[in-house]
C-alpha positions, 0 to 999 in steps of 0.5 A, spaced: 499 499 500 506 504 500 506 505 493 498 507 493 499 512 498 505 515 495 501 517 489 495 519 493 500 524 497 502 527 490 496 528 488 493 531 494 499 535 495 496 542 493 491 542 499 491 548 504 490 548 511 483 549 510 478 545 506 480 545 499 476 543 494 478 538 488 473 540 483 470 533 484 463 533 488 463 532 495 471 530 495 476 535 499 483 535 502 486 538 507 494 539 509 498 542 514 497 545 521 489 546 521 487 552 526 484 550 532 477 553 532 476 549 525 478 543 528 472 544 534 466 544 530 460 540 527 462 535 522 458 533 516 457 525 515 463 523 511 469 518 510 476 521 511 482 518 509 489 520 512 495 520 507 500 523 512 500 524 519 495 522 524 489 525 527 484 524 533 477 525 534 473 526 540 466 526 541 463 526 548 467 522 552 470 517 546 476 519 542 479 515 536 486 516 533 487 514 526 493 514 521 494 512 514 493 505 516 486 506 518 480 510 515 474 514 519 467 514 518 462 519 521 455 517 519 451 523 523 452 530 524 456 530 530 460 536 534 467 534 535 474 536 537 479 534 532 487 534 533 492 533 527 499 531 528 505 531 522 508 524 521 514 522 525 518 524 519 516 531 520 511 531 514 505 535 515 498 532 516 495 530 509 488 528 508 482 527 503 475 526 505 468 524 501 462 527 504 456 522 505 450 523 501 444 518 503 441 518 496 447 516 493 448 510 498 441 508 497 442 508 490 448 503 491 444 499 496 438 498 491 443 494 487 446 490 492 444 484 496 440 486 502 444 484 509 442 483 516 439 488 520 444 494 523 447 495 529 443 496 535 445 502 540 452 503 536 456 510 535 455 514 529 463 514 528 468 509 528 475 507 525 477 501 521 483 498 517 484 501 510 485 496 504 488 496 498 482 496 494 479 502 498 486 505 496 485 503 489 478 506 489 481 513 492 486 513 487 482 513 481 478 518 484 484 523 485 487 522 478 481 525 476 484 532 479 488 532 473 483 530 468 477 535 470 473 534 463 472 526 465 469 528 472 462 528 470 463 521 467 467 518 471 467 521 478 460 518 480 462 511 478 469 512 483 464 515 488 460 508 488 466 504 488 469 508 494 462 507 498 462 500 496 469 498 499 466 501 505 460 497 505 464 491 505 468 493 511 466 493 518 463 500 518 459 498 512 452 498 517 453 505 518 452 507 511 447 502 510 443 505 516 443 512 514 440 510 507 435 506 510 429 510 513 427 505 518 433 504 522 434 507 529 440 511 526 436 514 520 431 516 525 436 519 530 438 523 524 432 526 523 432 529 531 439 531 529 437 535 524 432 539 528 437 540 533 442 543 528 436 547 525 433 550 531 439 550 536 437 556 539 429 554 541 427 550 547 428 543 546 423 538 549 426 531 548 418 528 548 417 532 541 424 529 538 422 522 540 415 523 537 419 525 530 423 519 531 418 515 532 421 512 538 419 512 545 422 517 550 426 512 553 429 508 547 430 515 544 435 517 549 438 510 549 439 511 541 441 518 541 446 517 546 449 511 543 450 514 536 452 521 538 456 520 545 451 525 548 445 526 551 440 531 546 441 537 551 448 536 551 448 535 543 444 542 543 449 545 548 455 543 544 452 546 538 450 552 541 457 553 544 460 552 537 456 557 533 457 562 539 464 561 538 464 562 531 460 569 532 465 571 537 471 570 533 468 574 527 466 580 531 458 579 530 456 581 537 459 581 544 458 575 549 452 577 552 448 579 545 451 572 542 449 568 549 441 570 548 442 569 540 444 562 541 438 560 546 441 562 553 437 565 558 443 567 563 449 570 560 453 568 566 451 560 565 453 561 558 460 564 560 461 558 565 459 553 560 463 556 554 469 556 559 468 549 561 468 547 553 474 551 550 478 553 556 477 560 557 471 565 558 468 567 551 471 574 550 478 572 552 478 566 548 476 570 542 481 575 543 487 569 543 484 566 537 485 573 534 492 574 536 494 568 533 491 571 526 487 565 525 480 569 526 475 570 521 468 568 519 467 560 521 459 560 522 459 555 516 462 549 520 460 544 515 465 539 511 471 539 516 476 534 514 
């Protein structure tokens, strides 16, 4: 697999220290030392492959570390904290990702034999060993960066192959579940989308459970298993991440932003913010600006 990795590294070497588009739908790359505030975010569902260095991802109390020997799958939108590291030789972190589109996964599943049921009470994120077949599929995809006129014809086929290889691996159930309407994972996804779109509103777990067509107790168990957070903790993480993006962008003071993201008490907001990010809101935003990494990051989708 070393030869495959070397070619992939060469193809992705033009990546910057932020999400860098490849010209291929849903495929992006990133390289180098990524600013801290971009690694604490709500991550979209994706397949992430590291080419150089390593990365840790922490969701709730669970932390995974992965490197070029593994790949990472996130099957639902999750607030997470990432850290990236160069290789032992000092080469910068380098990774590529494919944002998951449930409709595409569903169309692929329609052409495959129906497997056994999905996992029960399992997380929506995990790491698995990479295979030569998966790397081959990624190689074909990234080679299209040098032949952009072939992207419309060939990228959909290579995307299906990448998804197929993941489906054949130990994390395949995640892809199956996000594309199958009646699974617990897809039902929790409905509730997650509501929280993300309405994070400033009061949250009633009973209403979310009804959306997911689950009892309140079953909803709690599934939600915590998938996200490593309770629904209220998930909402709090989204609120704080959004508040941080507004503070860094200079779009208000701590008090106005606290009310804007749904807090009734600025004191509670400041306390929870400091617990999450290590400093009170204003000091944290000032620290990030001093490091010359400030700027609007309200759209914290598609992190790599």
